[in-house]
C-alpha positions, 0 to 999 in steps of 0.5 A: 691281184696282188697274191696272184702277181706274187704267186706269177713272180714265185712260180717264174723264178722257180720255173727259171731254176728247174734245172736244179730241180731233181727228181728223188731217187731211191738210195741203195738201201731203196730208202725214202720218206714218204707221205699221203696228201691231199690237194685243197687247190691246184692252178696249172699256167701256161706262163709261166709254165707251172701247176702250183698245188696248196696241199696238206697231209691226207690222215690226220695222224700224219700231221706232225710228220708232214710239218717236220718234213716240210720245215726240213725240206722247204725249197727242195726236190721231190717226187708226186705220185698220182695214183700208180702213174710216174713220179713227177718231179717239182719242188716243194715248199712250207707256206708259213703263212698257212699252219700244216700246209705246202706249195708244191710246184710241178710241170705243167699238165700235172693232173692234180684237182682239188681234192686229189690225193698223192704220195708225196716223197723225199729222198732220205738223205738230201743234198743239204743234208749231206753238205750239213754232214760233211761240214759245208754248211 
């Protein structure tokens, strides 16, 4: 019950801030950072309207790469591509209490189920990176 309440509060906060979530678009050079992932758990809710997905890497050899990406991009926008479908924008978080796991918050209706695979894509240069390089952070 307590975990469900915490997840509900987290999802509500993210839903309210969803205007800040910008889908990843490839830069001029076409660069994007991608990693294939697998869904461990997927849950959808009508109120707040969100799909929450706990995931990890699809291939064991991508474990360290995904861990590094989650450490560097937690709380940022990312894209999820399921099969050949259109990319879906969402927010990704590193789960500190679950080694090597991430949490995705996506719009309701995202067609991800336990065991599904997807491609997780980050912009090669994020707003945080740009602010750091310009001395803003």
